[in-house]
MIDOTI-403991 format. One line per field, with one value per residue: residue number from 1; residue in one letter; x, y negated, z of N, C-alpha, C in turn. Coordinates in Angstrom, 2 decimals. Atoms other than C-alpha are relative to their C-alpha. Layout:
% MIDOTI-403991
i: (NUM,...)
aa: (a,...)
n.u: (X,...)
n.v: (Y,...)
n.w: (Z,...)
ca.u: (X,...)
ca.v: (Y,...)
ca.w: (Z,...)
c.u: (X,...)
c.v: (Y,...)
c.w: (Z,...)
//
This chain:
% MIDOTI-403991
i: (1,2,3,4,5,6,7,8,9,10,11,12,13,14,15,16,17,18,19,20,21,22,23,24,25,26,27,28,29,30,31,32,33,34,35,36,37,38,39,40,41,42,43,44,45,46,47,48,49,50,51,52,53,54,55,56,57,58,59,60,61,62,63,64,65,66,67,68,69,70,71,72,73,74,75,76,77,78,79,80,81,82,83,84,85,86,87,88,89,90,91,92,93,94,95,96,97,98,99,100,101,102,103,104,105,106,107,108,109,110,111,112,113,114,115,116,117,118,119,120,121,122,123,124,125,126,127,128,129,130,131,132,133,134,135,136,137,138,139,140,141,142,143,144,145,146,147,148,149)
aa: (m,g,k,l,i,q,i,f,t,c,s,c,g,a,i,l,l,f,n,a,t,a,i,y,f,g,n,f,w,s,t,q,d,l,v,s,p,k,d,p,f,f,q,i,p,a,t,k,i,w,c,f,v,c,v,a,e,v,t,l,a,a,v,c,f,f,y,q,n,p,t,l,p,n,s,c,i,m,i,y,s,a,n,f,l,g,l,r,l,y,l,s,a,t,g,l,c,v,g,f,k,g,y,m,g,g,l,a,a,f,f,g,m,t,g,s,q,i,e,t,g,w,i,l,e,c,v,y,f,f,i,g,a,c,g,s,l,w,w,d,r,r,k,r,l,l,k,g,f)
n.u: (-1.05,-1.16,-0.81,-0.68,-1.09,-1.03,-0.64,-0.85,-1.15,-0.90,-0.61,-1.07,-1.11,-0.67,-0.70,-1.15,-0.99,-0.61,-0.87,-1.20,-0.83,-0.54,-1.01,-1.17,-0.72,-0.40,-1.07,-1.15,-0.59,-0.24,-1.31,0.00,-0.46,-1.29,0.15,1.42,0.41,0.27,1.26,-0.21,0.19,-0.94,-1.24,-0.25,0.10,1.33,0.11,0.34,1.40,0.86,-0.06,0.97,1.33,0.24,0.34,1.32,1.02,0.17,0.70,1.39,0.65,0.30,1.16,1.18,0.38,0.22,0.79,1.41,0.78,-0.52,-0.28,-1.44,-0.67,0.43,-0.59,-1.42,-0.06,0.32,-1.15,-1.09,0.23,0.02,-1.39,-0.67,0.62,-0.36,-1.42,-0.12,0.49,-0.91,-1.24,0.30,0.37,-1.15,-1.03,-1.17,-0.16,1.23,0.78,-0.80,-0.62,-1.44,-0.34,0.48,-0.81,-0.28,1.26,0.40,-0.92,0.21,1.20,-0.05,0.97,-0.56,0.32,1.34,1.00,0.01,0.58,1.45,0.59,-0.04,1.01,1.32,0.15,0.28,1.36,0.89,-0.07,0.59,1.46,0.57,-0.11,0.94,1.35,0.14,0.10,1.29,1.06,-0.12,0.46,1.45,0.59,-0.09,0.94,1.34,0.18,0.01,-1.24)
n.v: (-0.12,0.75,-0.91,-0.90,0.77,0.14,-1.31,-0.16,0.90,-0.55,-1.23,0.43,0.45,-1.17,-0.70,0.83,-0.11,-1.33,0.04,0.79,-0.82,-1.09,0.58,0.32,-1.23,-0.72,0.65,0.42,-1.12,-1.10,0.14,-0.79,0.77,0.66,1.23,0.30,0.47,1.44,0.46,0.34,1.42,0.89,-0.73,-0.04,-1.38,-0.37,0.12,1.40,0.21,-0.61,0.84,1.07,-0.61,-0.29,1.28,0.41,-0.86,0.36,1.29,-0.24,-0.74,0.98,0.78,-0.87,-0.23,1.17,1.04,-0.34,0.09,-1.09,0.41,0.09,-1.31,-0.83,0.58,-0.39,-1.44,-0.21,0.45,-0.96,-1.26,0.26,0.20,-1.29,-0.79,0.63,-0.25,-1.43,-0.16,0.71,-0.77,-1.19,0.38,0.51,-1.03,0.34,-1.19,-0.78,0.49,0.34,-1.15,0.15,0.96,-0.50,-1.15,0.00,-0.24,-1.39,-0.90,0.13,-0.74,-1.34,-0.06,0.42,1.37,0.02,-0.04,1.31,0.95,-0.26,0.55,1.46,0.41,-0.20,1.04,1.27,-0.07,0.19,1.42,0.85,-0.19,0.49,1.45,0.58,-0.19,0.86,1.39,0.14,0.03,1.25,1.06,-0.17,0.44,1.46,0.58,-0.18,0.94,1.36,0.59)
n.w: (0.99,-0.47,-0.82,0.93,0.60,-1.03,-0.13,1.19,-0.11,-1.02,0.51,0.92,-0.83,-0.59,1.08,0.37,-1.07,0.14,1.18,-0.30,-0.87,0.82,0.89,-0.82,-0.34,1.20,0.77,-0.77,-0.72,0.93,0.66,1.21,1.16,-0.14,0.75,0.09,1.32,0.06,0.55,1.41,0.28,-0.67,-0.22,-1.44,-0.46,-0.48,-1.45,-0.32,0.43,-1.00,-1.19,0.25,-0.07,-1.42,-0.65,0.50,-0.58,-1.41,-0.02,0.40,-1.09,-1.06,0.47,-0.09,-1.39,-0.84,0.65,-0.24,1.24,0.85,1.38,0.25,0.02,1.13,1.21,0.01,0.25,1.41,0.78,-0.27,0.70,1.45,0.40,0.12,1.07,1.27,0.26,0.33,1.37,0.90,0.14,0.81,1.37,0.73,0.04,-0.82,-0.84,-0.07,-1.12,-1.18,-0.65,-0.06,-1.04,-1.29,-0.38,-1.43,-0.71,0.25,-0.70,-1.43,-0.37,0.57,1.08,1.28,0.38,0.60,-1.06,-0.64,0.95,0.09,-1.22,0.09,0.98,-0.62,-1.02,0.69,0.55,-1.16,-0.36,1.03,0.05,-1.26,-0.09,0.97,-0.54,-1.16,0.46,0.69,-1.01,-0.73,0.91,0.14,-1.27,-0.05,0.97,-0.50,-1.10,0.51,-0.46)
ca.u: (8.32,10.58,11.74,12.58,14.66,16.48,17.17,18.49,20.74,22.14,22.69,24.65,26.74,27.45,28.38,30.66,32.35,32.89,34.31,36.68,37.93,38.35,40.23,42.51,43.35,43.48,45.75,48.00,48.54,48.63,52.02,50.93,51.61,55.28,54.51,51.12,49.23,48.73,45.50,44.99,44.00,46.36,49.14,48.87,49.57,46.41,47.25,47.09,43.83,42.33,43.54,41.51,38.51,38.85,38.80,35.80,33.91,34.56,33.42,30.29,29.54,29.78,27.35,24.97,25.06,24.98,23.04,19.32,17.88,18.08,18.49,22.22,23.37,21.27,22.46,26.07,25.42,23.86,26.83,29.33,27.71,27.09,30.75,32.00,29.47,30.16,33.92,33.57,31.49,33.86,36.96,35.29,33.92,37.19,39.26,41.62,41.09,38.50,37.36,38.60,39.82,43.42,43.34,41.86,44.71,45.62,42.02,41.29,44.41,43.67,40.22,41.24,38.97,39.52,39.54,36.39,34.51,35.53,34.60,31.20,30.47,31.49,29.25,26.27,26.86,26.93,23.73,22.05,23.27,22.15,18.67,18.04,19.29,17.30,14.16,14.72,15.30,12.25,10.08,11.40,10.78,7.28,6.52,7.71,5.63,2.52,3.06,3.41,6.97)
ca.v: (-64.23,-66.77,-64.10,-61.79,-64.53,-65.08,-61.34,-61.27,-64.27,-62.73,-59.39,-61.18,-62.85,-59.49,-57.87,-60.80,-60.62,-56.89,-57.47,-60.16,-57.84,-54.99,-57.23,-58.42,-54.92,-53.46,-56.04,-56.97,-53.59,-51.34,-50.67,-48.84,-51.60,-52.51,-55.11,-56.73,-57.18,-60.76,-62.56,-62.90,-66.59,-68.20,-65.57,-65.50,-62.20,-60.32,-60.36,-64.17,-64.14,-61.75,-64.04,-66.89,-64.56,-63.54,-67.18,-67.93,-64.92,-65.87,-69.44,-68.24,-65.78,-68.64,-70.68,-67.71,-67.20,-70.77,-72.84,-72.98,-74.05,-71.03,-73.08,-73.82,-70.31,-68.63,-71.06,-70.35,-66.59,-66.82,-68.80,-66.43,-63.32,-64.86,-65.87,-62.33,-60.68,-63.19,-62.80,-59.02,-59.18,-61.72,-59.64,-56.57,-58.40,-60.09,-56.98,-58.72,-55.83,-53.17,-54.80,-55.34,-51.80,-52.66,-55.43,-53.30,-50.83,-51.86,-51.88,-48.51,-46.90,-48.23,-46.62,-43.49,-44.24,-44.85,-48.29,-47.39,-46.58,-49.85,-51.79,-50.07,-50.95,-54.55,-54.78,-53.31,-55.73,-58.68,-57.49,-57.24,-60.75,-62.23,-60.68,-61.42,-64.99,-65.73,-64.26,-66.17,-69.47,-68.88,-68.16,-71.21,-73.43,-72.01,-72.65,-76.27,-76.91,-75.51,-77.75,-80.79,-81.46)
ca.w: (-74.15,-72.44,-70.00,-72.92,-74.55,-71.27,-70.97,-74.55,-73.91,-70.72,-72.46,-75.18,-72.49,-70.84,-74.17,-75.05,-71.66,-72.08,-75.57,-74.34,-71.60,-74.08,-76.50,-73.71,-72.52,-76.01,-77.59,-74.73,-73.07,-76.12,-77.66,-80.80,-83.34,-83.62,-86.26,-86.03,-89.32,-90.47,-91.22,-95.01,-94.77,-92.27,-92.09,-88.29,-86.49,-85.52,-81.81,-81.81,-83.78,-81.23,-78.46,-80.02,-80.39,-76.74,-75.57,-77.82,-76.46,-72.82,-73.54,-75.32,-72.49,-69.97,-72.09,-72.22,-68.46,-67.19,-69.74,-68.95,-72.31,-74.66,-77.85,-77.53,-76.50,-79.17,-81.83,-80.86,-80.84,-84.29,-85.66,-84.01,-85.45,-88.89,-89.00,-88.36,-90.65,-93.42,-93.06,-93.17,-96.35,-97.93,-97.22,-98.72,-101.77,-102.67,-102.04,-99.61,-97.21,-96.52,-93.32,-89.79,-89.11,-89.95,-87.37,-84.60,-84.18,-80.65,-79.50,-81.11,-79.65,-76.18,-76.16,-78.06,-81.01,-84.70,-86.29,-88.23,-85.04,-83.42,-86.57,-86.84,-83.22,-83.86,-86.93,-85.04,-82.20,-84.61,-86.30,-82.86,-82.01,-85.33,-85.40,-81.73,-81.93,-85.09,-83.54,-80.34,-82.14,-84.33,-81.28,-79.43,-82.46,-82.90,-79.23,-79.51,-82.64,-80.99,-77.95,-80.17,-79.08)
c.u: (1.25,0.93,0.78,1.17,1.14,0.76,0.93,1.26,1.00,0.66,1.10,1.21,0.77,0.80,1.25,1.09,0.70,0.96,1.29,0.95,0.65,1.08,1.27,0.80,0.52,1.17,1.24,0.66,0.26,1.32,0.05,0.60,1.36,-0.01,-1.49,-0.36,-0.35,-1.36,0.20,-0.14,1.13,1.37,0.45,-0.08,-1.35,-0.13,-0.34,-1.42,-0.94,0.04,-0.99,-1.44,-0.38,-0.41,-1.38,-1.10,-0.24,-0.77,-1.48,-0.76,-0.36,-1.20,-1.27,-0.47,-0.47,-0.83,-1.47,-0.85,0.54,0.40,1.50,0.68,-0.40,0.50,1.47,0.17,-0.28,1.18,1.17,-0.19,-0.03,1.42,0.71,-0.60,0.35,1.46,0.22,-0.45,0.94,1.28,-0.22,-0.26,1.20,1.13,1.25,0.32,-1.36,-0.90,0.93,0.79,1.51,0.47,-0.36,0.80,0.26,-1.23,-0.45,0.90,-0.22,-1.20,-0.04,-1.04,0.70,-0.38,-1.38,-1.09,-0.11,-0.67,-1.51,-0.72,-0.07,-1.07,-1.40,-0.27,-0.35,-1.39,-1.02,-0.03,-0.75,-1.51,-0.65,0.03,-0.95,-1.44,-0.27,-0.14,-1.33,-1.13,0.02,-0.50,-1.52,-0.73,0.01,-0.98,-1.43,-0.31,-0.11,1.23,0.62)
c.v: (-0.75,0.86,0.96,-0.71,-0.18,1.31,0.25,-0.86,0.52,1.29,-0.33,-0.48,1.17,0.76,-0.79,0.06,1.35,0.03,-0.76,0.79,1.13,-0.51,-0.31,1.25,0.71,-0.62,-0.33,1.15,1.20,-0.25,0.77,-0.76,-0.64,-1.34,-0.22,-0.46,-1.49,-0.27,-0.40,-1.49,-0.86,0.61,-0.07,1.46,0.29,-0.13,-1.43,-0.32,0.57,-0.77,-1.16,0.53,0.28,-1.27,-0.48,0.84,-0.31,-1.32,0.18,0.78,-0.94,-0.87,0.83,0.16,-1.26,-1.11,0.39,-0.01,1.05,-0.42,-0.02,1.36,0.85,-0.54,0.39,1.49,0.28,-0.40,0.97,1.28,-0.19,-0.20,1.34,0.86,-0.57,0.23,1.44,0.25,-0.67,0.80,1.25,-0.37,-0.47,1.02,-0.35,1.12,0.68,-0.48,-0.35,1.17,-0.08,-0.94,0.49,1.20,0.08,0.31,1.44,0.97,-0.04,0.83,1.40,0.21,-0.36,-1.45,-0.12,0.01,-1.34,-1.03,0.20,-0.53,-1.51,-0.52,0.16,-1.04,-1.34,-0.02,-0.20,-1.47,-0.87,0.13,-0.54,-1.50,-0.69,0.12,-0.91,-1.46,-0.25,-0.11,-1.32,-1.17,0.04,-0.52,-1.53,-0.65,0.12,-0.94,-1.43,-0.78,-0.88)
c.w: (0.43,0.84,-0.90,-0.68,1.00,0.21,-1.19,0.12,1.03,-0.47,-1.00,0.78,0.61,-1.06,-0.41,1.06,-0.03,-1.18,0.27,0.90,-0.78,-0.94,0.78,0.32,-1.23,-0.73,0.80,0.77,-0.89,-0.72,-1.31,-1.18,0.31,-0.72,-0.20,-1.41,0.05,-0.64,-1.47,-0.32,0.55,0.23,1.46,0.44,0.66,1.51,0.41,-0.42,1.06,1.32,-0.13,0.10,1.46,0.75,-0.46,0.62,1.48,0.12,-0.35,1.07,1.15,-0.39,0.14,1.44,0.71,-0.64,0.07,-1.26,-0.98,-1.41,-0.30,0.03,-1.20,-1.33,-0.12,-0.29,-1.48,-0.89,0.16,-0.80,-1.52,-0.52,-0.20,-1.11,-1.38,-0.36,-0.41,-1.44,-1.01,-0.23,-0.84,-1.45,-0.81,-0.10,0.78,0.98,0.12,1.12,1.14,0.57,0.07,1.09,1.40,0.50,1.49,0.83,-0.16,0.75,1.50,0.46,-0.58,-1.10,-1.31,-0.28,-0.61,1.05,0.72,-0.91,-0.14,1.23,-0.03,-0.96,0.59,1.07,-0.64,-0.63,1.12,0.41,-1.01,-0.03,1.26,0.11,-0.98,0.49,1.18,-0.39,-0.72,1.02,0.77,-0.85,-0.17,1.25,0.09,-0.98,0.48,1.15,-0.48,0.43,-1.03)
//
């Protein structure tokens, strides 16, 4: 099972690296949005928010690839995915916006997709991260308790 956890952690790192690259190309080379939408909390333009997300994803991908103990990368992956899923649910529940599709215009235009398709992919990715990281942390904790750690 340890090998499976390592494969999951590396797959998360690869997906995060791909996302960071896509965000970089989508937001910095796309010219669709003349005026970038602003974040409802901090009133920061979406391109700057995505720049922060890109840096966080590259950092998390590096942790996934180079950290040997799976506890830290999987904990970070779980927090990362729970943050995005929770923010998505909060924005929908409060009616501030329907979701992230309004913020993904540059990324959607770059890949020739709609904002809804990009958002659905992002949600599925976060669900995969959350379930996998929770399962991995549970298995690691179970293994430590059985060893008497």
